C-alpha positions, 0 to 999 in steps of 0.5 A: 348759827353757821353762815357761809356768805359768798361774794365776788361773782359777776359777768366777765369776758372769756379769758378774764379773771374773778376772785370769789370769797366765802366768809364764814361765821357762827363757828371757826372753820380753821380746823376744817377742809373747805371747798367750792362747788358749782352748778350750771343750769340743768346740771348737778352741783359739781366739785371745783376745789378744796383746801385742807385746814392748814392750806398745805394741800389743795385739790382741783377738778380736772376742768379747772386745774391750772386756771383756778387757785383756792386759798384760805385766811384762817384769821379771817375765817375766809376762803377764796377762789381765784379764777383765771382764763375763764371760759364760757363753760365756767358759767355757773352758780358757785357755792362755798361748803364746809363740813360739821366734822372732819372726814377722810381726804377720799371724800373731799370731792363728794357733795354729801361730805359737806353740811354747810353751804352758802347761798351761792354767787353767780359767775357768767362768762361771755364768749 
């Protein structure tokens, strides 16, 4: 059974930092693109960042570019999201996602490209 388990969320003041982790089990995701999405109350689940299997290429939503960094440790089957200069509008539940099979890069910002999802971790940024 495939499981993605996020951790590292919490309450932080604006301007602060948090690091989220997503530990995968049940299969190896070293050959998969991995991604983070987030969902604020009353809004859709939106793309935040993605990293290809080698870690050589990363992709970000414009709203987080320059502030967030996605990385991975394939030996630990874990992907990370380092978040800095946090803003109140970053408040959301953050989800880790992985696909069953590879897909074209053009789809990596698309929610439907991912089959496995974690339970989410709450990030709250106070002003």
